[in-house]
VEXLO-468388 format. One record per residue (C-alpha): x, y, z; residue number from 1; residue in three letters. Coordinates in nm, 3 decimals. Layout:
<nodes>
@xx: X&yy: Y&zz: Z&num: NUM&residu: ALA
...
</nodes>
This chain:
<nodes>
@xx: 0.957&yy: -1.949&zz: -1.406&num: 1&residu: MET
@xx: 0.723&yy: -1.956&zz: -1.107&num: 2&residu: SER
@xx: 0.554&yy: -1.644&zz: -0.975&num: 3&residu: THR
@xx: 0.774&yy: -1.628&zz: -0.664&num: 4&residu: ILE
@xx: 1.090&yy: -1.686&zz: -0.869&num: 5&residu: ASP
@xx: 0.987&yy: -1.402&zz: -1.101&num: 6&residu: LYS
@xx: 0.914&yy: -1.169&zz: -0.807&num: 7&residu: LEU
@xx: 1.248&yy: -1.251&zz: -0.644&num: 8&residu: ILE
@xx: 1.435&yy: -1.201&zz: -0.972&num: 9&residu: ALA
@xx: 1.273&yy: -0.857&zz: -1.013&num: 10&residu: GLU
@xx: 1.341&yy: -0.750&zz: -0.652&num: 11&residu: ASN
@xx: 1.657&yy: -0.534&zz: -0.620&num: 12&residu: PRO
@xx: 1.766&yy: -0.720&zz: -0.306&num: 13&residu: ILE
@xx: 1.775&yy: -1.059&zz: -0.477&num: 14&residu: PHE
@xx: 1.801&yy: -0.955&zz: -0.841&num: 15&residu: GLY
@xx: 2.179&yy: -1.008&zz: -0.849&num: 16&residu: GLY
@xx: 2.151&yy: -1.376&zz: -0.760&num: 17&residu: LEU
@xx: 2.183&yy: -1.641&zz: -1.027&num: 18&residu: SER
@xx: 1.894&yy: -1.870&zz: -1.115&num: 19&residu: ALA
@xx: 2.051&yy: -2.151&zz: -0.910&num: 20&residu: ASP
@xx: 2.103&yy: -1.920&zz: -0.613&num: 21&residu: GLN
@xx: 1.742&yy: -1.804&zz: -0.632&num: 22&residu: ARG
@xx: 1.627&yy: -2.165&zz: -0.643&num: 23&residu: SER
@xx: 1.834&yy: -2.240&zz: -0.335&num: 24&residu: GLY
@xx: 1.682&yy: -1.939&zz: -0.161&num: 25&residu: LEU
@xx: 1.327&yy: -2.046&zz: -0.245&num: 26&residu: ILE
@xx: 1.392&yy: -2.407&zz: -0.139&num: 27&residu: SER
@xx: 1.482&yy: -2.286&zz: 0.212&num: 28&residu: GLN
@xx: 1.169&yy: -2.073&zz: 0.250&num: 29&residu: ALA
@xx: 0.866&yy: -2.172&zz: 0.455&num: 30&residu: VAL
@xx: 0.543&yy: -2.110&zz: 0.268&num: 31&residu: GLN
@xx: 0.255&yy: -1.963&zz: 0.466&num: 32&residu: ARG
@xx: -0.108&yy: -1.897&zz: 0.372&num: 33&residu: ARG
@xx: -0.343&yy: -1.667&zz: 0.562&num: 34&residu: TYR
@xx: -0.711&yy: -1.594&zz: 0.519&num: 35&residu: GLN
@xx: -0.854&yy: -1.242&zz: 0.519&num: 36&residu: ASN
@xx: -0.833&yy: -1.101&zz: 0.871&num: 37&residu: GLY
@xx: -0.589&yy: -1.364&zz: 0.998&num: 38&residu: GLU
@xx: -0.296&yy: -1.239&zz: 1.206&num: 39&residu: VAL
@xx: 0.053&yy: -1.294&zz: 1.062&num: 40&residu: VAL
@xx: 0.229&yy: -1.170&zz: 1.377&num: 41&residu: CYS
@xx: 0.134&yy: -0.967&zz: 1.682&num: 42&residu: LEU
@xx: 0.276&yy: -0.641&zz: 1.813&num: 43&residu: ALA
@xx: 0.511&yy: -0.721&zz: 2.101&num: 44&residu: GLY
@xx: 0.596&yy: -1.062&zz: 1.958&num: 45&residu: GLU
@xx: 0.961&yy: -1.161&zz: 1.902&num: 46&residu: ILE
@xx: 0.942&yy: -1.237&zz: 1.531&num: 47&residu: TRP
@xx: 1.284&yy: -1.303&zz: 1.364&num: 48&residu: PRO
@xx: 1.157&yy: -1.352&zz: 1.008&num: 49&residu: TYR
@xx: 1.179&yy: -1.196&zz: 0.663&num: 50&residu: PHE
@xx: 0.905&yy: -1.256&zz: 0.405&num: 51&residu: PHE
@xx: 0.806&yy: -1.182&zz: 0.049&num: 52&residu: MET
@xx: 0.440&yy: -1.178&zz: -0.053&num: 53&residu: ILE
@xx: 0.352&yy: -1.383&zz: -0.359&num: 54&residu: GLU
@xx: -0.021&yy: -1.311&zz: -0.351&num: 55&residu: LYS
@xx: -0.259&yy: -1.092&zz: -0.151&num: 56&residu: GLY
@xx: -0.183&yy: -0.804&zz: 0.085&num: 57&residu: SER
@xx: -0.085&yy: -0.757&zz: 0.448&num: 58&residu: VAL
@xx: -0.163&yy: -0.452&zz: 0.661&num: 59&residu: GLY
@xx: 0.053&yy: -0.315&zz: 0.942&num: 60&residu: ALA
@xx: -0.178&yy: -0.222&zz: 1.230&num: 61&residu: HIS
@xx: -0.099&yy: -0.004&zz: 1.532&num: 62&residu: LYS
@xx: -0.337&yy: 0.030&zz: 1.826&num: 63&residu: GLN
@xx: -0.337&yy: 0.313&zz: 2.079&num: 64&residu: SER
@xx: -0.382&yy: 0.269&zz: 2.453&num: 65&residu: ALA
@xx: -0.742&yy: 0.390&zz: 2.405&num: 66&residu: GLU
@xx: -0.804&yy: 0.115&zz: 2.150&num: 67&residu: GLY
@xx: -0.801&yy: 0.332&zz: 1.838&num: 68&residu: ARG
@xx: -0.670&yy: 0.146&zz: 1.535&num: 69&residu: LEU
@xx: -0.432&yy: 0.293&zz: 1.277&num: 70&residu: LEU
@xx: -0.343&yy: 0.104&zz: 0.959&num: 71&residu: ILE
@xx: 0.010&yy: 0.233&zz: 0.913&num: 72&residu: VAL
@xx: 0.074&yy: 0.083&zz: 0.569&num: 73&residu: THR
@xx: 0.005&yy: -0.219&zz: 0.350&num: 74&residu: SER
@xx: 0.225&yy: -0.464&zz: 0.163&num: 75&residu: PHE
@xx: 0.125&yy: -0.642&zz: -0.159&num: 76&residu: SER
@xx: 0.266&yy: -0.897&zz: -0.405&num: 77&residu: ALA
@xx: 0.642&yy: -0.858&zz: -0.447&num: 78&residu: GLY
@xx: 0.685&yy: -0.654&zz: -0.128&num: 79&residu: ASP
@xx: 0.916&yy: -0.769&zz: 0.149&num: 80&residu: VAL
@xx: 0.898&yy: -0.717&zz: 0.524&num: 81&residu: PHE
@xx: 1.108&yy: -0.821&zz: 0.821&num: 82&residu: TRP
@xx: 1.060&yy: -0.828&zz: 1.195&num: 83&residu: GLY
@xx: 1.295&yy: -0.620&zz: 1.408&num: 84&residu: LEU
@xx: 1.419&yy: -0.945&zz: 1.568&num: 85&residu: ALA
@xx: 1.542&yy: -1.053&zz: 1.224&num: 86&residu: PHE
@xx: 1.840&yy: -0.822&zz: 1.283&num: 87&residu: PHE
@xx: 1.828&yy: -0.755&zz: 1.658&num: 88&residu: GLN
@xx: 1.759&yy: -1.052&zz: 1.886&num: 89&residu: GLU
@xx: 1.472&yy: -1.016&zz: 2.133&num: 90&residu: GLN
@xx: 1.350&yy: -0.693&zz: 1.969&num: 91&residu: MET
@xx: 0.965&yy: -0.697&zz: 1.982&num: 92&residu: PRO
@xx: 0.743&yy: -0.619&zz: 1.685&num: 93&residu: GLN
@xx: 0.610&yy: -0.259&zz: 1.687&num: 94&residu: PRO
@xx: 0.303&yy: -0.343&zz: 1.475&num: 95&residu: VAL
@xx: 0.056&yy: -0.626&zz: 1.421&num: 96&residu: THR
@xx: 0.053&yy: -0.770&zz: 1.070&num: 97&residu: LEU
@xx: -0.290&yy: -0.877&zz: 0.942&num: 98&residu: VAL
@xx: -0.387&yy: -1.038&zz: 0.612&num: 99&residu: ALA
@xx: -0.613&yy: -0.795&zz: 0.425&num: 100&residu: GLU
@xx: -0.690&yy: -1.052&zz: 0.156&num: 101&residu: LYS
@xx: -0.607&yy: -1.420&zz: 0.119&num: 102&residu: ALA
@xx: -0.227&yy: -1.416&zz: 0.141&num: 103&residu: VAL
@xx: 0.044&yy: -1.652&zz: 0.022&num: 104&residu: HIS
@xx: 0.394&yy: -1.561&zz: 0.131&num: 105&residu: LEU
@xx: 0.744&yy: -1.709&zz: 0.148&num: 106&residu: PHE
@xx: 0.918&yy: -1.669&zz: 0.484&num: 107&residu: ARG
@xx: 1.280&yy: -1.709&zz: 0.591&num: 108&residu: TRP
@xx: 1.422&yy: -1.712&zz: 0.942&num: 109&residu: SER
@xx: 1.717&yy: -1.493&zz: 1.030&num: 110&residu: SER
@xx: 1.943&yy: -1.798&zz: 1.063&num: 111&residu: SER
@xx: 1.856&yy: -1.912&zz: 0.710&num: 112&residu: VAL
@xx: 1.878&yy: -1.580&zz: 0.528&num: 113&residu: LEU
@xx: 2.171&yy: -1.421&zz: 0.713&num: 114&residu: GLN
@xx: 2.435&yy: -1.630&zz: 0.529&num: 115&residu: PRO
@xx: 2.301&yy: -1.499&zz: 0.196&num: 116&residu: PHE
@xx: 2.349&yy: -1.139&zz: 0.309&num: 117&residu: PHE
@xx: 2.699&yy: -1.220&zz: 0.432&num: 118&residu: GLN
@xx: 2.799&yy: -1.403&zz: 0.114&num: 119&residu: GLN
@xx: 2.652&yy: -1.152&zz: -0.132&num: 120&residu: TYR
@xx: 2.732&yy: -0.794&zz: -0.021&num: 121&residu: PRO
@xx: 2.514&yy: -0.642&zz: -0.295&num: 122&residu: LEU
@xx: 2.208&yy: -0.787&zz: -0.118&num: 123&residu: MET
@xx: 2.300&yy: -0.596&zz: 0.199&num: 124&residu: SER
@xx: 2.352&yy: -0.276&zz: 0.000&num: 125&residu: TRP
@xx: 2.012&yy: -0.303&zz: -0.168&num: 126&residu: GLU
@xx: 1.847&yy: -0.384&zz: 0.165&num: 127&residu: LEU
@xx: 2.000&yy: -0.068&zz: 0.312&num: 128&residu: ALA
@xx: 1.863&yy: 0.133&zz: 0.018&num: 129&residu: ARG
@xx: 1.519&yy: -0.017&zz: 0.077&num: 130&residu: LEU
@xx: 1.538&yy: 0.073&zz: 0.445&num: 131&residu: MET
@xx: 1.604&yy: 0.436&zz: 0.352&num: 132&residu: ILE
@xx: 1.296&yy: 0.438&zz: 0.127&num: 133&residu: LEU
@xx: 1.084&yy: 0.285&zz: 0.402&num: 134&residu: LYS
@xx: 1.209&yy: 0.547&zz: 0.649&num: 135&residu: MET
@xx: 1.110&yy: 0.818&zz: 0.401&num: 136&residu: LYS
@xx: 0.760&yy: 0.672&zz: 0.367&num: 137&residu: VAL
@xx: 0.729&yy: 0.639&zz: 0.745&num: 138&residu: ALA
@xx: 0.830&yy: 1.003&zz: 0.784&num: 139&residu: ASN
@xx: 0.564&yy: 1.111&zz: 0.533&num: 140&residu: GLU
@xx: 0.301&yy: 0.909&zz: 0.720&num: 141&residu: ILE
@xx: 0.398&yy: 1.064&zz: 1.053&num: 142&residu: LEU
@xx: 0.398&yy: 1.414&zz: 0.906&num: 143&residu: GLU
@xx: 0.053&yy: 1.356&zz: 0.759&num: 144&residu: GLY
@xx: -0.089&yy: 1.236&zz: 1.089&num: 145&residu: ILE
@xx: 0.080&yy: 1.509&zz: 1.291&num: 146&residu: ALA
@xx: 0.022&yy: 1.810&zz: 1.066&num: 147&residu: PHE
@xx: -0.244&yy: 1.734&zz: 0.806&num: 148&residu: GLN
@xx: -0.608&yy: 1.771&zz: 0.915&num: 149&residu: PRO
@xx: -0.849&yy: 1.479&zz: 0.895&num: 150&residu: VAL
@xx: -1.021&yy: 1.628&zz: 0.588&num: 151&residu: ALA
@xx: -0.693&yy: 1.634&zz: 0.399&num: 152&residu: GLY
@xx: -0.600&yy: 1.278&zz: 0.494&num: 153&residu: ARG
@xx: -0.946&yy: 1.151&zz: 0.396&num: 154&residu: LEU
@xx: -0.931&yy: 1.336&zz: 0.062&num: 155&residu: ALA
@xx: -0.595&yy: 1.173&zz: -0.009&num: 156&residu: LYS
@xx: -0.737&yy: 0.829&zz: 0.071&num: 157&residu: LEU
@xx: -1.035&yy: 0.882&zz: -0.159&num: 158&residu: LEU
@xx: -0.802&yy: 0.983&zz: -0.441&num: 159&residu: LEU
@xx: -0.591&yy: 0.672&zz: -0.386&num: 160&residu: GLU
@xx: -0.880&yy: 0.424&zz: -0.392&num: 161&residu: VAL
@xx: -1.117&yy: 0.615&zz: -0.624&num: 162&residu: GLY
@xx: -1.130&yy: 0.726&zz: -0.985&num: 163&residu: SER
@xx: -1.102&yy: 1.074&zz: -1.133&num: 164&residu: SER
@xx: -1.370&yy: 0.977&zz: -1.388&num: 165&residu: ASP
@xx: -1.705&yy: 1.106&zz: -1.252&num: 166&residu: PRO
@xx: -1.889&yy: 0.854&zz: -1.471&num: 167&residu: ASP
@xx: -1.716&yy: 0.565&zz: -1.298&num: 168&residu: GLN
@xx: -1.879&yy: 0.456&zz: -0.973&num: 169&residu: ALA
@xx: -1.648&yy: 0.318&zz: -0.705&num: 170&residu: ILE
@xx: -1.774&yy: 0.043&zz: -0.478&num: 171&residu: THR
@xx: -1.744&yy: 0.139&zz: -0.113&num: 172&residu: ARG
@xx: -1.514&yy: -0.152&zz: -0.030&num: 173&residu: SER
@xx: -1.379&yy: 0.024&zz: 0.280&num: 174&residu: LEU
@xx: -1.609&yy: 0.059&zz: 0.578&num: 175&residu: THR
@xx: -1.617&yy: 0.380&zz: 0.782&num: 176&residu: LEU
@xx: -1.414&yy: 0.205&zz: 1.051&num: 177&residu: ASP
@xx: -1.152&yy: 0.097&zz: 0.795&num: 178&residu: GLU
@xx: -1.131&yy: 0.449&zz: 0.654&num: 179&residu: MET
@xx: -1.087&yy: 0.584&zz: 1.005&num: 180&residu: ALA
@xx: -0.809&yy: 0.333&zz: 1.072&num: 181&residu: ALA
@xx: -0.626&yy: 0.434&zz: 0.755&num: 182&residu: ARG
@xx: -0.632&yy: 0.807&zz: 0.828&num: 183&residu: VAL
@xx: -0.593&yy: 0.794&zz: 1.205&num: 184&residu: GLY
@xx: -0.936&yy: 0.928&zz: 1.296&num: 185&residu: SER
@xx: -1.277&yy: 0.808&zz: 1.416&num: 186&residu: THR
@xx: -1.582&yy: 0.667&zz: 1.238&num: 187&residu: ARG
@xx: -1.784&yy: 0.975&zz: 1.333&num: 188&residu: GLU
@xx: -1.529&yy: 1.218&zz: 1.188&num: 189&residu: MET
@xx: -1.508&yy: 1.021&zz: 0.862&num: 190&residu: ILE
@xx: -1.885&yy: 1.025&zz: 0.826&num: 191&residu: CYS
@xx: -1.891&yy: 1.399&zz: 0.895&num: 192&residu: ARG
@xx: -1.631&yy: 1.482&zz: 0.629&num: 193&residu: PHE
@xx: -1.779&yy: 1.248&zz: 0.367&num: 194&residu: LEU
@xx: -2.107&yy: 1.434&zz: 0.396&num: 195&residu: HIS
@xx: -1.926&yy: 1.768&zz: 0.392&num: 196&residu: ARG
@xx: -1.751&yy: 1.666&zz: 0.066&num: 197&residu: PHE
@xx: -2.089&yy: 1.562&zz: -0.075&num: 198&residu: ALA
@xx: -2.253&yy: 1.891&zz: 0.029&num: 199&residu: ASP
@xx: -1.968&yy: 2.081&zz: -0.139&num: 200&residu: ASP
@xx: -2.021&yy: 1.887&zz: -0.464&num: 201&residu: GLY
@xx: -1.682&yy: 1.715&zz: -0.446&num: 202&residu: ILE
@xx: -1.821&yy: 1.361&zz: -0.429&num: 203&residu: ILE
@xx: -2.152&yy: 1.181&zz: -0.461&num: 204&residu: GLU
@xx: -2.215&yy: 0.901&zz: -0.212&num: 205&residu: ILE
@xx: -2.471&yy: 0.628&zz: -0.163&num: 206&residu: THR
@xx: -2.475&yy: 0.335&zz: 0.076&num: 207&residu: ARG
@xx: -2.288&yy: 0.114&zz: -0.172&num: 208&residu: THR
@xx: -2.075&yy: 0.343&zz: -0.391&num: 209&residu: GLU
@xx: -1.941&yy: 0.689&zz: -0.453&num: 210&residu: TYR
@xx: -1.818&yy: 0.906&zz: -0.739&num: 211&residu: ARG
@xx: -1.551&yy: 1.175&zz: -0.733&num: 212&residu: ILE
@xx: -1.732&yy: 1.457&zz: -0.913&num: 213&residu: THR
@xx: -1.468&yy: 1.726&zz: -0.861&num: 214&residu: ASN
@xx: -1.121&yy: 1.562&zz: -0.850&num: 215&residu: PRO
@xx: -0.939&yy: 1.897&zz: -0.873&num: 216&residu: ALA
@xx: -1.111&yy: 2.028&zz: -0.562&num: 217&residu: GLN
@xx: -1.056&yy: 1.697&zz: -0.380&num: 218&residu: LEU
@xx: -0.687&yy: 1.720&zz: -0.469&num: 219&residu: MET
@xx: -0.678&yy: 2.074&zz: -0.332&num: 220&residu: ALA
@xx: -0.835&yy: 1.957&zz: -0.006&num: 221&residu: VAL
@xx: -0.577&yy: 1.676&zz: 0.022&num: 222&residu: SER
@xx: -0.294&yy: 1.929&zz: 0.000&num: 223&residu: LYS
@xx: -0.420&yy: 2.244&zz: 0.162&num: 224&residu: TYR
@xx: -0.710&yy: 2.157&zz: 0.390&num: 225&residu: SER
@xx: -0.726&yy: 2.346&zz: 0.719&num: 226&residu: LYS
@xx: -0.982&yy: 2.104&zz: 0.859&num: 227&residu: GLY
</nodes>
């Protein structure tokens, strides 16, 4: 069984299909490869496609009128995504999708995949369930941006990408600009709070790595920070 066949078989939307049906689905897909930083689709574009990632990750980027970038979420191997025009013709994309690592994905047009949803009602049911989960995640993201201070959002990000083991150094793979984009802030604010965390003994930072020295306190900041 190939990697994509395994991922499709394990996905609730397609898991009810037989092996032959999955093979037919895969045979009608268009395979796409993207290098790190390459755009998959642009905000405002009419993009009537549905894809599953086999390898790599894709970030959903939103840019404000002032040019500030927000990375809304990321998708990795096994995740699926669809453009609004996949269901509603001429509906523009609300976000730009960008490859965060080298990406290999399988893509279907609306005209190709729609007959599968019509023929197998369980697929439509599972897709609806997935939409509800995505709406829940989107609501949590919006609540965090609207009501949680920058310090709390940054603390949460550090917990997600770091380690609670103070003996384990974490490479600073995210730049200050990338951190700012992920928490909806600015480079200057991120730098300010990183140094505040270091002064408070919560983390240790160097130019190339950091350690979470007080994970309990960092967790408290992520939940209760007043900024």
